[in-house]
N, C-alpha and C positions, 0 to 999 in steps of 0.2 A: 594283103597288108602293104605291099609295095605300091599298090594303086592309091590307097588312102594317103600315103605320104606324098605322092606327087600332086594330089589335089590340094592339100593344105599348103604345100610349097608354091603351087601355082597361083594361089590367092593372095600371097604376101605382096605387099606393095601396091595393091590395087585399091582404089577408092570404091568401096561397095556401099550402096545406099539401099535401105529397105524402104519400099514404098508403103505408105500408110493407106489403109482402107478408108476412103472418103466417107463411107457410110458409118464408120465407127466414131461415135461422138464422145467416147470416154475421155479423150484428151480435152475436149471442149468443156465437159462437165468438171473435170479436175481444175482446169484453168479458171473457170467461173467461181468455183468454191474457194480457190486460193485467193482470187481477187476480192471476193466478198469478205473473207477472213482478214485480209490486209486492210481493207477499208474499215472493217469493224474495229481493228486494233488502233488504227489512226484516229477514228472517232472517239474511242475510249481514252486514248492519250490526250486528245484535245479537251475532252470533257473534264478529265482530271486536272489539267493545267488551268482551265477556266475556273474550276471549283477552288483550287488552291489560291489563285489570284483574287477571287471574290472573298474568300475567307481572310486573306491578308488585308484587304481594304476594310472589311468589317472589324477585324482586330484593331486596326489603326484607329478607326472611328471610335470604338469602345474605349481604347486607351486615352484618346483625347477627352472623351466625356468623363472618364474616371478622374483625369487630372483636374478638370473643371470642378467636379464634385468634391474632390479632396481640398481644393483651394477654398471653396465655399464653406466646407466644414471647418477649416482652419480659421476663417474669418468669424464664423458663428461662435466658435469656442472662445476666441478673443473677446467678442462682444459679450458673451455670457459671463466671462471673468470680470469684465468691466462693470456689468450690471449688478453682479453679486457683491461688489466691493462694499465693505461696511461704511466707508466714507460717503459713497454715493447714496446709499440707503438712508443714512442720517441726514444728508442734505435734502433729499426728497421729503423725508418725514417732517423736517422743520420748515422748509420753504413752501412746498406745495400743499401739504396736509395741515400745517400749523400745529404740529405736535411739539410738546415740550417735555423735559424730564419731569417725573413726578416729584412733588415735595415730600418731605419726611412723613407728614401725617396722611398722605394718600397711599402709602405702602402698607399693605396688610400681610402679615406673615401667617401662613397656615402650617400647622403641625400635624403630622400624620401619626 
């Protein structure tokens, strides 16, 4: 027991390095796998960022197109209201079609 204590005490303070077996490729395999995993994560991150950016541009384009469509819809509703006005319909009937109000003897009443 006294011998074991002196050996551990004699190793203190010394810089001991363990030599790796140069034919052992386990470290190389682990490093390669780690590098491939890191590269895969970086590519996944970049793909996600590019997808988000592309979707942002697409949303912006669709929002602009929607605004144009809403404006056109508003104009068409105003035009429809103008075209349906009784004053305009009467003016077209009299001016373009030559229609007149019926006289009293042209009106026939139907009883059900």
